[in-house]
C-alpha positions as CSV (number, residue, x, y, z in Angstrom):
1,M,-29.4,-4.6,-47.5
2,Y,-29.6,-8.4,-47.6
3,V,-26.4,-10.4,-47.4
4,P,-26.7,-14.1,-48.1
5,E,-25.1,-16.7,-45.8
6,Y,-21.6,-18.0,-46.6
7,G,-22.0,-21.0,-49.0
8,A,-25.4,-19.8,-50.3
9,G,-25.7,-18.6,-53.9
10,N,-22.5,-17.1,-55.2
11,V,-21.0,-16.4,-51.7
12,P,-18.2,-18.9,-51.1
13,E,-17.7,-20.8,-47.9
14,L,-15.0,-19.4,-45.6
15,E,-11.8,-21.4,-45.8
16,D,-11.2,-20.9,-42.1
17,E,-14.2,-20.8,-39.8
18,N,-12.1,-18.9,-37.2
19,T,-11.4,-16.0,-39.5
20,P,-13.5,-13.0,-38.5
21,S,-15.7,-11.3,-41.1
22,P,-14.6,-8.0,-42.5
23,E,-17.3,-6.3,-40.5
24,D,-16.0,-7.9,-37.3
25,Q,-12.5,-6.9,-38.1
26,A,-13.5,-3.3,-38.7
27,L,-15.6,-3.2,-35.5
28,A,-12.6,-4.7,-33.5
29,Q,-10.3,-2.0,-34.9
30,I,-12.7,0.7,-33.8
31,M,-13.2,-0.8,-30.4
32,Y,-9.6,-1.5,-29.6
33,T,-8.0,1.7,-30.9
34,K,-7.2,2.9,-27.4
35,E,-5.8,-0.4,-26.4
36,I,-3.6,-0.5,-29.5
37,E,-2.4,3.1,-28.7
38,R,-1.6,2.0,-25.1
39,A,0.4,-1.0,-26.4
40,G,2.3,1.3,-28.7
41,Q,3.2,3.5,-25.8
42,L,4.3,0.5,-23.8
43,V,6.8,-0.6,-26.4
44,A,7.9,2.9,-27.4
45,G,11.7,2.9,-28.1
46,D,11.9,-0.8,-28.9
47,Y,11.8,-1.0,-32.6
48,E,11.1,-4.7,-32.9
49,L,8.3,-4.6,-30.4
50,E,6.8,-1.5,-32.1
51,L,6.8,-3.4,-35.4
52,L,5.3,-6.5,-33.7
53,V,2.5,-4.5,-32.1
54,E,1.7,-2.6,-35.3
55,A,1.7,-5.8,-37.4
56,L,-0.6,-7.6,-34.9
57,A,-2.9,-4.7,-34.9
58,D,-3.1,-4.9,-38.6
59,G,-4.1,-8.6,-38.3
60,Q,-0.8,-10.1,-39.5
61,R,0.1,-13.5,-38.2
62,G,2.8,-16.2,-38.7
63,K,4.9,-15.9,-41.8
64,D,3.7,-12.3,-42.3
65,L,5.0,-11.3,-38.9
66,E,8.4,-13.0,-39.7
67,D,8.5,-10.9,-42.9
68,V,7.7,-7.7,-41.2
69,L,10.4,-8.3,-38.5
70,G,12.9,-9.7,-41.0
71,T,13.4,-12.8,-38.9
72,D,12.7,-16.5,-38.9
73,T,10.4,-18.6,-36.7
74,K,12.9,-18.6,-33.7
75,G,13.4,-14.9,-34.0
76,L,9.7,-14.2,-34.0
77,A,9.3,-16.5,-30.9
78,A,12.0,-14.5,-29.1
79,V,10.3,-11.1,-29.9
80,R,6.9,-12.5,-28.8
81,K,8.5,-13.6,-25.5
82,R,9.9,-10.1,-24.9
83,W,6.4,-8.7,-25.7
84,I,4.8,-11.2,-23.2
85,R,7.4,-10.3,-20.5
86,K,6.8,-6.6,-21.0
87,L,3.0,-7.2,-20.6
88,Q,3.5,-9.3,-17.5
89,V,5.8,-6.7,-15.9
90,S,3.5,-3.8,-16.8
91,F,0.3,-5.5,-15.8
92,P,1.0,-8.0,-13.0
93,D,-2.8,-8.4,-12.4
94,G,-3.4,-9.3,-16.0
95,V,-3.7,-7.3,-19.2
96,P,-6.8,-5.0,-19.2
97,L,-7.9,-5.7,-22.8
């Protein structure tokens, strides 16, 4: 099946060049399923971190994450810091993703 380039014919240009294609997103989800499960086990019992990991795995960012967590920008930053600390403690030699 032929798929024309973005911007050719009736296919619109991407608004953000850094946005992965739907195919890339589906492939990443398949490839990283085990890593996402490991991350879920790592945060088990911490409701906010569980929500963060699930939302990140679903591709949510920024305001969407704030909405999922029911917080503002500062609250999201605090949850992200906890997540980073948890990763640093659990993987002192770096995250194996």
